[in-house]
N, C-alpha and C positions, 0 to 999 in steps of 0.2 A: 415926922418925915416918913415913917413906916406906914402910917395910916394913909398919907397922901399917895404913896406908891400903890397901895392896895386899892384905893378908890380909882386911880387912873387905870389900873389893870382891869378892874371890874367894868369900867366904862368902855374900855377897848373891846372887851369880850362882848358886851352888849351890842356895840356897833357891828361887830362881825356877825353876830346872830341875826341882826336885822338885814344885813346884806345877803345872808345865805338863805333866808326864808323865802324870798320871791323865786329863787331857782328851784325850790322844792315844790312849788305850787304847780298846778296843772298847766301844761303847755297850751298855747292857743291852738285852735282848730286849723288854721292856715298852715301850720308846720307839719301836719300829719302827712301830707303828700310828699314832702321832702324826706321825711323819715321812711316812708314806704319805698321811695326811689333808692334811698341809702340802703334799706334792707334788701331790696332786690339786687343791688350792686354787691352787697356783702354775700348774699346767697349765691350769686354767680361766681364770686371769688371762691366761696366754699366748695362749690361744685367743681370748679377748675382744679382746686387743690386736691379734692377727692379723686378726680381722674388721674392727676399726677401720681398720687399715692398708689392707685391701682396699677398704673403703668410700671412704677418702680417695684411694686410687689411682684408683678409678672416677670420683670427682668431678673429680680433676685431669685425667683423660683427657677428660672431657666439656668442661671449661673450655678445654683446649688445642684441642679440635676446634672449639669455638665461636669461639675466637680466630683459628684458621686460616681459618674461613669468613668472619669479619668482614674479615680482611686481603684475602681473595680478592674480596669484594664491593667493598671500597675500590679495589682495583686495577682491577676492571671499571668502576667509576664514573669513575675517572681516564682510562681508555682511551676511554670514551664521551664524556667532556668534551673530550678531545683531538680525537676524531673530529668532534665538533660544531664545535669551533673551526676545524678545517681546512675543513669544509664551508662555514662562514660566510665564511672568507677567500676560498674559491673563488667563492662567490656574489657577494661584493663585487667581486672581480676581473672577473667576468662582467658585472656591472652597469656597471662603469666602461668596459669594452670596448663595451658596447651604447650608452652615452652618447657615446663617441667616434665610433662608427659612425654614429649619428644626426646628429651634428654634421658629419661628413664628407659624409653624404648631402645635408644641406641646402646645404652649400657647393657641392657638385656640381650640385645642382638650380638654384641661382642662376647658375652658370656656363653651364648648358645652355640658357638663354633665347635664342631665335633673334635674329639681328641685326635682322630686320624689326620685331620687337616692340620692341626697344630703340629703334630709330629712331622708331617711331610714338609711344612714350612720351616721347621727347625732344622731338618736334615739338609734341604737344598737352599738354604738362605745364602750361603757363600759359594756353593758349587751347583749351579742349576743343571738339570739334565740336558744332554746334547741330542739334537735331532738332525738327521741327515735326510735331505730331499733329493730325489732323482729328477734332474731337469734335462730335457732333450735339447738338441742343437737348434731346433726350430723355435722352441720357446725362448731360448736365449737370444736368438736373432730378433725375434719380435720385441723382446724387452729392450734390446739395444736400439732398435729403430725408434721405439717410443721414447727412450730417454737419451737420445743422441744430443750432443751440444748443438745449439742453433748457430747458423752461420751469420756473420755480421754483415755480409754483403747482401743486398736485396736481390740482385739479378744473377748471382752465382747459383748454379744448381747444387742441390744437396748431393753429397757423396753417398753411395750405397754403403750399408753396414758391413758388407763382406770386405771392402777395401780398407777399412779402418784397422 
């Protein structure tokens, strides 16, 4: 039985070999034109695919350039923000120093008051000196006229200051 299967397998292989050999032989001449048309169609497809690849490569290059430009702009913005933060910190430090200097200057000014002024202020703090002014009757009348109470009636004439 094993021999029989082996013979059948060999016969099957031989039949396959016979069927395959005509396809390996040279093709007839009348098929050459069809293959050249097929080759030209394939060449056209290859060219179209090459053009598509070139277009896609150009698009990719443009996108990469735009991405590099965006990254550069972001980096420049970060540098500018860092610089602004540094300047703000310096301004805050300068303002703090100015406040400290103003405080020190006011303390120095209070310390620089002469001793005579301090003595005078201490002497007259509760009993200030009295000053007497000589005012004439004319000056007093002018003052009263300027500071007389206003009348509430619109059409009533004003009284002279001497009658008050």
